[in-house]
N, C-alpha and C positions, 0 to 999 in steps of 0.2 A: 520581413513583411508577414503579417498575420493572414489567415485565411479570409477573415472578414474584410481586411483592407484590400486584399487582392481582388475581391469581388466587386469593389466599388470603383475600380479603374475602368473608365469607359473603353469599350472595344469596338473596332470597326466591324461593320456588318459581315464583311468577307471572313474576318477572323472568327466571328461568332458562329457562322454556319459551317466553317471548317471544323471547329470544336464540336459543333452539334453532330456532324456526320461521324466524327471520330468516336464520340461517346455512344451514339446510337449503335455503331458497329460493335463496340465493347458489350453493350447490353444484349445485342443479338447473340453474341457468343454464349451467354449464360442461358437465355430463355430458349434458344434453339435446342440446346442439349436436353431440355426438360421433356421434349416429345420425340425428337429425331431418333434417339436410341431405342425407344420402345419397339419400333418396327423391326429392328435388327435383332431383338432378343431371341427369337426362335433359332436364328442362324448361330448366334453366340452360344446358345445352349447346346446345339448340336456339335459345334466345333470343340467345346470343352468337355462334352459328355457329362453335363451336370443336371441336377434335378430342378424342379420349379422353385423350390424354397431357396436354393443357391442362386438361381437367376434373380430372384427378388432383391438379393443383397447388392446386385449391380446397380439397381435403381436406388435402393435405400441408402447405401453408403454416400452417394452424391447428395441426396436430399438432406440427410441428417447433418452432414458436414456444412452444407450451405446455410441451413437454418440456424445452426448453432453459432456460426461465425458472423452472420450478417448483422446482428444487433451491435457488434463491436466496431462497426465502420467508423462511427464518430470518434471513438477512443483512438483507433489507429491513425486517423487523419490528424488528430492533435499530436500524436506521438511521432509520426514519421513524415507527415505532410501529404496533401492530396495528390500532388504530382508523383511523388515517389511511390505512393500506395497504388495508384491506378496503373502505373507502368509495371510495377512488380506483379500486380494481379493479372495483367494481360500476359506477361511472360510466363508466370507460373501456370496459368490456365492452358496456354498453348503447349508448354512442356509436358504437362500431364495428359493432355489430349493425345499428343504423339505417343506417349508411353502406353496409353490405353489401346491405341491401334496396334502397338507392338506386343501386347500381352500374350503370354503363352499358357496361362492358367487362370482359373477364376480367382485365386488368391491375389495374384498380381493385378488383375483387372480391378478388384475391389479396392486394393490399396491405391491404385492410380485414380480411381473414381473419387476416393476420399480427398486426394490432392486437388482434383478438379473442383470439387465442392468447396474446399477451403479458399482457394484463390478466386473462384467464380462468385463467391458470396459477396465480394466487394463491388462487382461490376455494375449491377443495377443501381444500388444506392448512390454510388459515386457518379454514375452517368446522370442520374436525376438531379442531384445537388449541383453538379457542374453546369447543367443546362439552366437551372434556376438562377444561378449567379452570373451567367454569361449574357442573359437577355433581360431587358427592362420589362417592367410589369405588363405593359400593353402588348408585348410580343411573346409573352410566355405561352399563350394559347397556341400560337403557331409552332413554337418550339416543342411543346408537349405533344402536338399532333405528329410532328416528325419523329419524336421519341416513341410515340405509340405505334407507329408503323413497324418499328423493330420489336417492341416489347409484346405487342398483342398479335401482330400478323405472323411473326416468326414461329411461335409455338403452334399456331393454327396450321401453317404450311409445313411444319416439321415432319408429320407423317408422310406427306407427299415426297419431300426431299429424301427422307430416310428410305422410302420404298424404292425410289429411283436409284439411289446409290447402292442399296443392297441387291437390287435386281441386276444391275448392269456392271457392278464392280464387286464389292465385298462388304461384309459388315464392318471391316476395319475403316472403310471410307467415311463412315458416319463420324468418326473421330478426326480423321485427317482433314476433313472439310473445314475444321476450325482454324487450321494453320494459316492459310492465305488471308482469311478475315482478320485474324489477330495481327499479322504482319502489317497489313494496310492501316488498321486502326492505330497501331503502335507508332508507325511512321508519322501520322498526322498529329496525334496527340502529344508526342514528345517535342514536336516543333512549335506548337501553339500554346500549350498550357503552361502558365507561369508557376514558378516555384514559390513556396511559402516557408516562413520560419516555423520551427517546431519547438515544442517545449516538453520537458520531462513531466510525466504524470505518474502518480502513485497508482499501482494496480491493486484493485480490490479483489484479491484472489478468492476470498470466501464467496463474495457475490457472483464472481465468474463461475465458480464450481456449482453453485446452486442453480444458476441460469442454464448452464450446460446440462445438468442433470434433469431439470424440468423439461427442456425442449427436446432433448434426445429421447426421454421416456415417452413423451407425447408422440413423437414421430415414429418410434418403434411400435407403439400401439396401433397407429394408423396403418402402418405398412404391413404388419404381421397379424393384426387382429382377425381378419377374415380367414386366413389360412390356418390359424391356430384356434378357431372357434371362440374367439374373444375371451371372456373371463373364465371359460373352462380351462384355459391354459395357465399354468403357474407363472410362465414368463410374462404374460400379459397382466396377471395379478400383481407381480412384483413391479412391473413398469408403472402401473396405475398408482400403487402406493408411493413409489419414488416421485412420480409427477406431483401428487398432492403434497407430499412432505417438502420437496424442494421448491415447488411453486409458491406454497404458502409462506415458507421461510424467506424466500427471495423478496416477495412483495412486502411482508411486514418489516423485514430488516431494511429494505431499500427506501421506504417512504420517508421523505424528508432528509435522506442521507446525501450530503453534498457531493461526495465522490463515488456514488453508486455507479456500477457499471452501465446501468440504464437510467436515464433521466426521466423519472416518472412525472415530473412537472409538465412535460410536454402534453400529457393527457388532460391537463386543466383547460386546454384550448378545445372547445366543444367541436369545432370543425375538424381538427385533427383526430380527436377521439371518434367522432361519428364516421369519418372517412375510413378509419381502420376497421370498424364494424362492417361498413358497406363493402369494402374491398374483400373482406373475408367471405361474406355471403356471395359476392359476385364471383369469387374464385371457385366456390362450390358449384355455382350454376355453369360457369364457362368451362372449367377443366373437367368437371364431372361428365358433362355431355361429350366433350372431346375424347375423354378416356374410353367411354363405352361404345362410341359410334363404330370404330374399327372392329370391335368384338361382335357387334350386332351384324354388320354387313358381311364380314368374313366368316364368322363362326356360324351364323344362322341363315343368312341369305346366300352364302356361297360365293361372294365376290372375290376375284383375284386380288393379290396384294396391291398391284398398281392401281386398279380401279378403285379400291378402297382409299388409297392415297389421293387420287384425283378428286374424290368427293370434297376434299378440304379446299380446293382451289377457288370455287365460287365464294365460299365463306371468307377466305383470305382477301380476295379482291373487294368484296363488299366492306370488310373491316377497314381496308386501306382507304377506300374512297370516303367512307364515313369519317375516318380520322382526319383526313385533309380538309374536308368540308367543315367539320366541326371546329377544328383549330383555326382555320383561316377566315371563316365567315360567322358561323352560328354562335360561337362562344362570346363574340363581341357584340352580337345583336340581341341575344336573349339571356335571361337569367340562367346561369349554369345549372341551378337546381332543377329547372324545368327540363333541361336537356338530359339530366341524370334520370329523371322520371321516365322520359321517352326511351332512354337506353335500356333501363331495367325492364320496361314493358315489352320492348322488342326482343330482348334476350330471352325473357321468360316465355314469350309467345312462340319463338322459334323452337325452343326445347319442347314445349307442349305439342307443337305440330309433329315433332319426331315421335312423340308418344301416341300419335294417331295412326301410324303406319302399320301395314300388315305384311305378310310374307310375299306378296306380289309387288312390293314397292320397287319402282325403277330408279334409274340414276337421278333424274331430276326430282322425283318424289323425295329422295333423300337429300338432294343438294339445296332445294329452295328453302327449307327451314333453316339451313346453315347460313344462307344469305340474309335471312331476317335477323338471326342472332348476330351475324357479322356487322350489320348496320347498327345494332344495339351496342356492340363493343365500342365503336368509335364515339357514339353519343355518351357513353358512360365514362370511358377512360380519360379523355382529355379534360372535361370539366371537373372530374373527381380529383385528378392530380393537382389541378389548379387550386381548388377549394381546400384541399387537405393542408397545403403549405402556405396559405395566404397570410397567416399570422405568425409564421415561424421565421425568426431572424436568420440572417446568413450564417452566423456563427454556430447555429444549431441545425442547419440543413442536413449535414451528413448523418448526424445521429437520428434525426427524424426520418430521413430516407431509409436508413437501415431498419428501423422499427416497422415502417410502412411496407418495406420489402419482405420482412419476415411474415407479416400478416397476410400479404398476398400469397406467399409460398405455402403458408399453413392452410389458406383457403383452398388451394389446389390439392394439397394432401388430404384434407378433410373431404373434399369433393370426390376424389378418386376412391378413398376408403368407403365413403358413404354409398356411392353407387355400386361398388363391388359387393358390399353387404346386402344392399337392396336386391340386386339381381339374384344372388345366391339364396337369400331367405324367401323371396317371393316366388322363385322357381319351385322350391319345395312346397310352398303353400298352394300354388296353382296346380301343380302336379297331383297333389293329394286331393284337391277339390274336383278336378276333372276325372281322375281315376275312380273316385268313389261312386260315380253314377254308372259305371260300366261293369257288367257281369257277363258270364258265358251265355246267359239267357236273355240278354238285352236285344230287343228286336231291331233297334236302330243299328247296333253294332253288326248284327247278322246281315242286314240289308247293305251296310257299307262294305263288308268284306266279300259278299257274294260274287260281285263281278270279278274279283281276284281269285276266286276258287278257294277261299279260306273261310274258316269259321272261328268265332270267338273262343271256342273251347280247344282249338288245335294249338300246338306250340308255335307254329308259324304265324297263326293269326294273332296270338297273344303278343308275340314279339313286334308284329307290325303295328298293332294298336298302341303298344307301349311307346314305340317310336313316334307315332303321331301325337300322342299325349305330351311327350317330352318336347316336341317341336312347338306345340301350341302354348305349353306352359312357359317355355323360354321366351316366346314372343310377348306374352303377357307380362313376364318379369321385366323385360327390357322396356316395355311401355311404361310400367310403374316407375322405373328408374329415370326415364326421360321426364315424366311428370314431376318427379321429385326435384330435378334440377330446375325445372320451370318454376316451381313453387319457391325454391330458394331465391330466385331472382325477384319474384313478386314480394317476398317477405322483407326485402330490403327497402321497399318504398317508404315506410314510415321513418326510416333512418334519415332520409333526405331532409325531413323537417327539422332535424337537429342542426344541420349545417348552416353557417352564417352566409348571408348574401355578401358578395365581395364589396368592399368599400369603394367609394368613388364611382358608383354606377347609378347616378341619378337618372340617366337616360341611356338607352342602348347606343353604342358607338361603333362605327366601323373600324376594324383594326387597320393600322397604318401599314 
């Protein structure tokens, strides 16, 4: 039986939701790892006695492996079958998660993270395509809302869960937590998901090599660009040249090629093409702000690790409520494109509100902007996923989901790299600007230091002033970075105009 034929067999609602729960749990495995490990990095660094550059490879190895393998989802589904692939992916991810927890050196950790990334790459695309094939069109909004609870809420709450596990157990627990989730998902999915026939497919090794070279080079630039001062580094220069050469050759060679490793004809559908652009920009807005918020509250405001993690709970609750409400009610009553506009506006507004905060910000001053952004996540994610695949046939769902997943992951990587560069560069700019107006003869500086018994010309006074300038410059740099993530969300508003209105929606209808 083919994949397409299997998807046309009607399923009982109970079976559908069992499959939905199973695939959402498999998706949680992958997305939770994208943020939960970050909190444990200082402890891992101390345990292995490694430098910051070596610590970066613990994150980079996973991301590079995942992004390189993810576009191959459709190819492997045709080669080994969806059921075999998803079961193998869950088993492989769980095995390498356990090995990460048992690691005794950074070299072993990086190798195991590569294995995690390779097997984890299939989980999101397979989960999404299985859901689309398991539910009729009128119920896909509900299914995608359920899926979104895992895909969007899990990485938002990842820092909180990671902080709790690290504080009360060990950094190794952030890897072991994957094992019970994987076991439960594997039990359900192996009992409900039907097998399909497979077929032999010729591998385009040249196209595969070009794609791997381009994606790996791009990810290397994003991960190491800031620490290597971007194009001042020969490594980054080589990566950029490799990206341009491999990417250009891959696109020119693959256009119109029937057996290309990626089916470029999918981008002829304007909704799918527009959705990939929008999810890229949304990834910058969402993951960029999530990445720098812990740095802002811990490094600048002095929040403990647990309090910094708890800041994400209101955002996660808001995103969950928004997901359910959008999928069960709103997406059936309103044009999904209008919901997307609201989602982008709320996400951008929440990020801009973070850019208004000062050094006296309290817990709820920091949490409320997250609630606004969380509401925007639900309004964006559910209708966007529905619109992206509305014209994609069931026989191409796996490949389309793989491409869409890569774009989402690249958006998060670009967002993290962009805000990191913004904070570093703007810190230097603001420090130079603020320091330029202060001299040993400055009256305001003398008045400021007088109550402390210091003068601008004394060594102690100069050190104190420099510390205050550094603090204010850091605040301004973080404010600029939050504003940048807000602008990234607003910039995606014109893209919504490219998306097609779903067919068969002459009037709003309530979901059954």
